[in-house]
N, C-alpha and C positions, 0 to 999 in steps of 0.2 A: 211610652206609646209610639209605637211603630206608625210608617204610612201606610202600609199594607192594614192597620187597624183603623185609619182615620175616613180615606178614602180624598180624592181629588176636590169635590163637592166641597169637604166639610175645612180641607186644609186651605182653600183658598179663602171661606169663611174667616179663619182664624187669621189667615194673612193681611186681611183689606184694613183691618183698624190699627196695622202697625204702619201704613200706607200716609204720605201728607200728600192731600188731594184737595184741592179747593177750586172753584168755581168752572164746575164742570157741569154738563148737561148729561152727560153718562159719566158716572163713576166706577171705579174700583168696584165687580162683586155683581154690577148690574148687567151685563152684558156680556160677549166676547171682544168688544171692542169699547174702546173713551171716546169721548166726543166732548168740545168747547167751542165756544165761539169766539169768532175773530170781530176784529173791529168793524169790519165791514159789513158786517151782520152775516157772514156766511158762515158754516160750519168746519171745523178740521178733526176727522176722524183717525184715529190712530190704533194700530195692535200688533202685535209680535207673535211670532211660532218657534216653534224650534222643532228639527228635525233629527232623528235622533239614529245612529246605524243599528241595525238588527232591530229597530222596534218599527221604525220608520219606513227606509229602506234598504234594502240588499243589492252590495253593487256585483254580488253572486249571479245574477241573472238579471241585473235592471242596468242601463246604460247610462253613464253618468247624468249625461245631458236629461234624461227622464224623471234622474233624481232632483237634477238643480229645476226643471220644472214642476214638477207636484212641490216642492217645499217652497216656491215663492206663490203656488194656487193655493195652498193652504193657508197662506196669510192673508191672500186677496178675498178671501171668500168673505172674511169677517167683515171688509169694506163695502165687498156686494151688497152684504146681509143691511147695511144701514146706509145705504143707497149712495155710496162716496166715491169720486171720481178718484181714482190714485193718482198722485203726485210724487213723492218723493219714497225713497226703500232705504236703509242700511242693511247691508250683510254681513254675516261674519261666520268665521267657519273654526272650528277645532279639528284638526287631522292627526292622524299617527305619524311619525317623521317617518315610518317606512311607508306609507301612501305613494304611488307613481304622482305624479307631475299631472299624468293626462287624467285622474281622476278630479285632479280640484279644478284643471282648464275647461273639463267638462261639465262639472255642477254650474261650474259660471257661465258659461254656457247656454245653458237649457234656462237658467236663471235670466239672463239677457236678451233671453229669445219671445220670452212671456213678458219680459218688461218692457219690450221696444211693441211688444202686439200692443198694450194696453195703455201706455203711454208714460208707463214709469220711468222715473230717472231714479238712476240708483247712486247715491251721491259719494256711499262709504261705507266702513264696515269694521270688522277686527279680522286678525289671522291669530292664531294660537296654536301652539302642539300640545298634542293629549295623548296619554297612554294608551287611548279606547274606550270606548268605540269614540266613531269622528261626531261632530257635533253642525247643524247648519242653523243658524240663527239669524230670523228675518224679522226687520220691524220695517212696518209701511203706513206712510201717511196719506190722510185722501182727502176730498173737500166736498161740498155740499149745498146748496143754498137752501136744502129745507133742512130743518130741524131734527136731526134722526131722533127714533125714538127705539127705548129699551125694549126687554122682553118683560119687565117690570111693569111696562104701560098697557098689556094685554087684559081683556075682560071678560070677565063669565060672557055666554053666550056667542061669542063671538065665533066664526067659521075658521077652521085650518084647512090651508091649503099646498098645493106643492106647483112647482116650477115646471116639474117633468118628471121622467119616469126614473127611479133609482134601483141599486144593485150591477149595474155594469162593473164597477168597482170589486167587488164581491168575485164577479165572473171573474175578470182579468186577474185577480189576484191570486184565484185557485190555478188557472192556468200559466201562473207567474209568467206573466203579459204586462208591459208597462202599457197605462192608458194615461194620456193627456188628458186632461177635462179641463175646459178653461172656465175660470170663476165669471158667475153670469153677473157682468158689473153693469150692461145696459140695462136688464131686467130690475136689478136692485133698486138702480136709479126711478124706476118707471113706477116700482110697486111702491118706494116708497113715497113719492108724490102724492100715490094714491092716499097715503096715512096709514100704509099697514106696517103692523111690527112682523121683522123679518127674522129668520136667523139660519145660516147656512148648515146643511146637514153633513157636515165633516168626520164627526163622531157616528153617526148613525141617525134613521128616523126617531126611533123610541129615546136614545140618549138626548136628542134635541126637545123631544116633548118633555122629559124630564126637566130639562133647561126651564124651558118654559112653565112651571111647575111650581118649579121652584125660584124662580125670580119673579115670578106675577102672582103665585100664591093658587092660579086657576090649576083647575084638574082637566083632563083631557080625555074625550071619548072617539079614538078614529076604527074606521069599518076598514078592514083589512082588504076587502072586495073591491076599494075606491082608491087603494093605492097603487099610483101605476107603476109596474116593474119596468124595467128596461128587457132588451132582446135577451135571450138565454136564462135571464137570472128565474130566481123561485121567488114567490110572494113573501116566505121566510128573509131573503137577503135584500129585497128592498126594504122589510123592515129593519134591518141591522148593518147594511153595507155602511162601513164608514168609507173615508176620502173621496164622498160625494160631491159636485160642486150645485146641485138643485137650494132651492130657498125653502124652507116654510114659512108661510105667513100667516100671520091672524088677524084679522078685522073685522068690521060688520058683516052679516052676511052678503047684501045686497051689495056692498064695495068688491068683495070677495069675488061673488058669482059673476060680476061684470067684468073680472079683471082677467079671462083667459087663464084660470090657474084650474088644476085639479083639484077640490074640493074632497075632503078625506075624513073630516069629521068637525067636530068644535070642542071649545072651552066649556068647561063645567065649574059651577061653585065649587063642587068638592075639591080635594088636594088629591085623585088618587090620577093614574094613568091606565086608561082600559082599552086595549085594543081588544073590538069584537070579531069573530070568526065569521064565516058566510052563513052560518044560524042562529047569528046574533048573540053569541054567547060568548063571554068573555076569554080571551086567551091564554091558555095555559102558557108562563114562562114568557111571558110578556115585557122581556128585558133583551139588553143586547146593544150593540154597540161599542167603542173604544172606552175603558174609561181607565184613567193612567194611577195607579196606586193598588187597583184591584185584587 
């Protein structure tokens, strides 16, 4: 059976039993980040992300510094979702021998710029040769005093809300314009302290709703007209745009409504993901976002 017949979610489900993992508060397959408790009662959150040439970046129209920024921002989004303050990171790159030195230096320059902004110590990594395409692999660690909640902790009846408008990344991509979005680190800390369950919208809003459904068993009902749309974007782009830095959060309605978020819907007892249009009818083709092996 080929990977495009299995899909990313099913591949992860089959990989998890093969991994020895003990003593975690968030284990493999529960979320996009793992977490464990430290001896002092704090929690470490860990996540890894890879950026592949021609899939996630294109040096034909993107500056190397922007590619590096984007690669680190993608990894940091998972820490932001769990309310963790970045501490340490590892950066590895596999590049073709014909690449210009300036490409690699520029990528690491962009990584370093964002790392300094969020207080991340980049402590090492690896460099290897590949016939191509190039791959940037980043692992990040963060700390939080509050136990992070996985998506599996979400419950039916909870409200769903966003930290900000979506679609700017899709607009930038269509225009072949680099966009440096900053991970919502401080916002993630605040929302996790309120007891909300959060996930970043790096694969698109509908894809993130599907992750909540898969991990919590809750269905989702979202009203399209309530989804905040970035300037210049279409509502359909707000639903499907990947590479976004905003967070999707779930929690008791009374908490979410006082958190300063844009409420867009709720979790349901059924297992479906439904997007309602302006007339209150289910939106056809309510799928989207980036899915590997699809």
